[in-house]
GUZAKE-526405 format. One record per residue (C-alpha): residue in three letters; x, y, z. Coordinates in steps of 0.1 Angstrom, whole numbers, padded with zeros to 4 digits, always signed. Example, Ala and Ser with C-alpha at 12.3 -4.5 7.8 and 13.67 -1.06 7.14 Angstrom:
residues 2
ALA+0123-0045+0078/SER+0137-0011+0071/
//
This chain:
residues 93
MET-0117+0241+0000/LEU-0112+0205+0001/VAL-0143+0187+0015/VAL-0134+0152+0024/GLU-0154+0126+0037/ASP-0127+0110+0059/LEU-0095+0121+0066/VAL-0066+0099+0078/LEU-0034+0107+0093/ALA-0009+0077+0102/GLY+0026+0081+0106/THR+0057+0062+0112/ASN+0093+0077+0114/SER+0099+0067+0076/VAL+0065+0070+0063/ILE+0040+0094+0062/GLU+0003+0086+0049/VAL-0022+0103+0042/SER-0053+0085+0035/VAL-0086+0102+0015/VAL-0123+0084+0014/SER-0143+0094-0008/LYS-0174+0081-0031/ALA-0163+0067-0064/LEU-0184+0075-0090/PHE-0183+0039-0110/HIS-0183+0019-0081/LEU-0209+0037-0058/ARG-0189+0026-0031/PRO-0163+0049-0010/VAL-0128+0053-0029/GLU-0096+0055-0003/ILE-0063+0074-0016/GLN-0031+0068+0006/ILE-0002+0090-0007/ARG+0027+0080+0010/GLN+0047+0112+0009/ASN+0083+0106+0014/TRP+0081+0082-0015/CYS+0070+0110-0040/LYS+0095+0124-0057/GLY+0067+0149-0072/CYS+0073+0141-0109/GLY+0038+0152-0117/ILE+0025+0120-0139/CYS-0003+0116-0112/THR-0020+0151-0117/ALA-0018+0148-0156/LEU-0032+0115-0158/CYS-0059+0120-0133/PRO-0092+0122-0154/LYS-0111+0146-0128/LYS-0079+0167-0118/VAL-0082+0147-0078/LEU-0044+0153-0072/ALA-0023+0182-0071/LEU+0013+0192-0060/ASP+0016+0210-0031/ASP+0040+0237-0023/ARG+0068+0217-0017/GLY+0064+0196-0048/LYS+0049+0163-0036/VAL+0015+0146-0042/VAL-0017+0162-0024/VAL-0055+0151-0025/VAL-0074+0185-0034/ASN-0106+0169-0051/GLY-0110+0137-0035/ASP-0151+0134-0038/ALA-0144+0140-0071/CYS-0127+0106-0083/THR-0139+0078-0095/GLY-0114+0051-0084/CYS-0094+0048-0119/LYS-0064+0038-0104/MET-0043+0061-0135/CYS-0023+0079-0103/GLU-0016+0041-0090/THR-0005+0025-0125/HIS+0014+0051-0133/CYS+0034+0060-0103/PRO+0074+0054-0107/ASP+0076+0055-0071/PHE+0050+0036-0056/ALA+0039+0061-0033/ILE-0002+0062-0042/SER-0029+0041-0039/VAL-0063+0037-0043/GLY-0087+0011-0031/VAL-0125+0009-0033/MET-0138+0005+0001/PRO-0161-0024+0015/THR-0196-0018+0017/
//
């Protein structure tokens, strides 16, 4: 079960973005994970590199956030995504 503080869906004809807000352990501030699912080709690099297993591939082979509260904001997923489909940011307080 996914428990998320805020889940924001935004979309246009060409882009669907999912933002998940969680608290970063290192920053002690909320972290926002944005996934552009239509950019994701399902390579699984992000899911393999995530130290807290925050991400997984869904039944369509696209990355989704499954444990947003565990996100530390390390940006391993963002920096290694070959499709630039993921962005992670610490939200201002």
